[in-house]
C-alpha positions as CSV (number, residue, x, y, z in Angstrom):
1,M,92.3,104.8,114.8
2,R,93.5,102.4,112.0
3,L,95.8,105.1,110.5
4,V,97.3,106.2,113.9
5,T,98.0,102.6,115.0
6,A,99.4,101.7,111.7
7,I,101.8,104.7,111.6
8,I,102.8,104.1,115.3
9,G,103.4,100.4,114.5
10,E,105.6,101.3,111.4
11,I,107.6,103.8,113.4
12,G,108.1,101.2,116.1
13,K,109.4,98.7,113.6
14,I,111.8,101.3,112.2
15,K,113.2,102.0,115.7
16,R,113.5,98.3,116.6
17,V,115.4,97.4,113.4
18,N,117.5,100.6,113.7
19,A,118.6,99.5,117.1
20,H,119.5,96.0,116.1
21,L,120.9,96.2,112.6
22,K,124.5,97.3,112.5
23,W,126.0,99.2,109.6
24,S,129.0,96.9,109.5
25,D,128.9,95.6,105.9
26,L,127.2,96.2,102.6
27,N,124.5,93.6,103.1
28,R,123.5,95.0,106.5
29,K,123.5,98.5,105.2
30,G,121.3,97.5,102.3
31,A,119.0,95.5,104.6
32,K,118.6,98.5,107.0
33,T,118.1,101.0,104.2
34,S,115.6,98.9,102.3
35,F,113.7,98.1,105.5
36,I,113.4,101.8,106.5
37,I,112.3,102.8,103.0
38,S,109.8,100.0,103.0
39,R,108.3,101.1,106.3
40,L,108.1,104.7,105.2
41,C,106.3,103.6,102.0
42,Y,103.9,101.6,104.1
43,I,103.2,104.8,106.1
44,G,102.3,106.5,102.8
45,Y,100.2,103.5,101.8
46,F,98.2,103.6,105.1
47,L,97.7,107.3,104.8
48,F,96.3,107.2,101.3
49,D,94.3,104.0,102.0
50,N,92.6,105.6,104.9
51,L,91.8,108.7,102.9
52,V,90.2,106.4,100.3
53,I,88.1,104.7,103.0
54,L,87.1,108.1,104.5
55,A,86.1,109.3,101.0
56,K,84.1,106.2,100.3
57,I,82.0,106.6,103.4
58,K,81.7,110.3,102.5
59,L,83.4,111.5,105.7
60,I,85.7,113.7,103.6
61,N,84.9,115.2,100.2
62,V,87.6,114.4,97.6
63,A,87.3,115.3,94.0
64,N,89.2,112.4,92.6
65,R,89.0,109.3,94.8
66,K,90.6,107.1,92.1
67,K,93.7,109.2,92.2
68,L,93.9,108.6,96.0
69,A,93.5,104.9,95.4
70,L,96.3,105.0,92.8
71,Y,98.6,106.7,95.2
72,S,97.7,104.1,97.8
73,Y,98.6,101.3,95.4
74,I,101.8,103.0,94.4
75,F,103.0,103.3,98.0
76,W,102.0,99.7,98.7
77,L,103.9,98.5,95.6
78,L,107.0,100.5,96.6
79,G,106.8,99.2,100.1
80,L,106.5,95.6,98.9
81,V,109.4,95.9,96.4
82,T,111.7,97.4,99.1
83,S,110.5,94.8,101.6
84,F,111.3,92.1,99.0
85,S,114.8,93.6,98.6
86,Y,115.1,93.6,102.5
87,N,114.4,89.9,102.5
88,V,116.9,89.3,99.7
89,F,119.5,91.1,101.8
90,L,118.5,88.9,104.8
91,L,118.9,85.8,102.7
92,R,122.4,86.9,101.6
93,I,123.3,87.6,105.3
94,S,122.0,84.2,106.3
95,Y,124.2,82.5,103.7
96,A,127.2,84.5,104.9
97,L,126.4,83.5,108.5
98,E,126.2,79.9,107.5
99,S,129.6,80.1,105.7
100,N,131.2,81.8,108.8
101,L,129.6,79.1,111.0
102,K,131.1,76.3,108.9
103,Y,134.5,78.0,109.1
104,S,134.2,78.3,112.9
105,V,133.2,74.6,113.2
106,I,136.5,73.6,111.7
107,N,138.3,75.8,114.2
108,N,136.5,75.6,117.6
109,K,132.8,74.7,117.8
110,T,131.5,71.4,118.9
111,P,129.3,69.4,116.6
112,K,126.3,70.0,118.8
113,Q,126.8,73.8,118.8
114,A,127.3,73.8,115.1
115,Y,124.2,71.7,114.5
116,D,122.1,74.0,116.7
117,S,123.4,77.1,115.0
118,L,122.8,75.6,111.5
119,M,119.2,74.7,112.6
120,N,118.6,78.3,113.7
121,I,119.9,79.7,110.4
122,S,117.7,77.2,108.6
123,K,114.6,78.3,110.5
124,D,115.4,81.9,109.9
125,R,116.0,81.3,106.2
126,Q,112.6,79.6,106.0
127,K,110.9,82.7,107.4
128,I,112.7,84.8,104.9
129,L,111.7,82.6,102.0
130,F,108.0,82.7,103.2
131,N,108.2,86.5,103.3
132,L,109.5,86.5,99.7
133,I,106.6,84.3,98.6
134,R,104.1,86.5,100.5
135,N,105.6,89.7,99.0
136,T,105.5,88.2,95.5
137,G,101.8,87.6,95.8
138,D,101.1,91.1,97.2
139,I,103.3,92.7,94.5
140,A,101.1,91.1,91.8
141,I,98.0,92.7,93.4
142,A,99.6,96.1,94.0
143,A,101.2,96.2,90.5
144,N,97.8,95.5,89.0
145,G,96.2,98.3,91.1
146,T,98.8,100.8,89.7
147,N,98.1,99.5,86.1
148,L,101.8,98.7,85.8
149,P,101.1,95.4,83.8
150,K,98.9,97.4,81.4
151,M,101.7,99.9,80.8
152,L,104.4,97.2,80.4
153,L,102.4,94.2,79.0
154,K,99.5,96.1,77.4
155,T,97.1,94.1,79.6
156,N,96.3,93.9,83.3
157,F,96.6,90.6,85.2
158,N,93.4,88.6,85.1
159,Y,91.3,88.2,88.2
160,G,92.3,84.5,88.5
161,L,96.0,85.4,88.8
162,I,95.2,88.2,91.3
163,A,93.0,85.7,93.3
164,V,95.8,83.1,93.4
165,A,98.4,85.7,94.3
166,G,96.2,86.9,97.2
167,L,95.4,83.3,98.3
168,C,99.1,82.5,98.4
169,S,100.0,85.7,100.3
170,S,97.2,85.1,102.8
171,A,98.0,81.4,103.3
172,V,101.6,82.2,104.0
173,G,100.6,85.1,106.3
174,M,98.2,82.8,108.3
175,Y,101.0,80.1,108.6
176,Q,103.4,82.8,109.8
177,C,100.9,83.9,112.4
178,Y,100.4,80.3,113.5
179,Q,104.2,79.9,113.9
180,K,104.5,83.1,116.0
181,V,101.8,82.0,118.3
182,K,103.5,78.6,118.6
183,K,106.9,80.1,119.3
184,Q,105.8,82.7,121.9
185,G,108.3,81.6,124.5
186,D,111.4,82.2,122.3
187,S,113.6,85.3,122.2
188,E,112.1,88.5,121.0
189,F,114.6,89.2,118.2
190,D,115.9,86.7,115.6
191,L,117.4,86.8,112.2
192,Y,114.0,87.6,110.6
193,D,113.5,90.6,112.9
194,R,116.9,92.3,113.0
195,G,118.7,91.0,109.9
196,E,121.6,89.4,111.7
């Protein structure tokens, strides 16, 4: 059930972003591409992670469970890195929107309209920055699971660093869930969702 719902959820996210992100400029093309790659990597992560769980409970017989776990971590890391790049593209888009807004204020927007638009951009940028923080914490955990620090730095991250990274990621995730519940009456799509 977990695997099927996760894959259906990821495919739904790809369809939703595909419908709302336009291929009009380089930043939006980069955002859309990195988002789709990220979601496909998450599908791979959920697939291998579920295989690891099924092997642990001995529902399936796998010769090398550690290899499955490694593939799971690799897909998770790739998904996180491309998700991080997606948020960087969104950040660039938000700065471009802010610049365009300031230009339009000079030409034809009222101060109230400009203020409201700037506040929306600021709220969206805060979501993006929180996602970057959350992804950074998760990247540390996933990288450690792939032994990437050991290959590059000749040592894995210590458990304290992994715990702090997980704590930061979880705290940001809980805060974002709280914000979503609080915001339930607002529009379905915003800068964070569609990259505009």
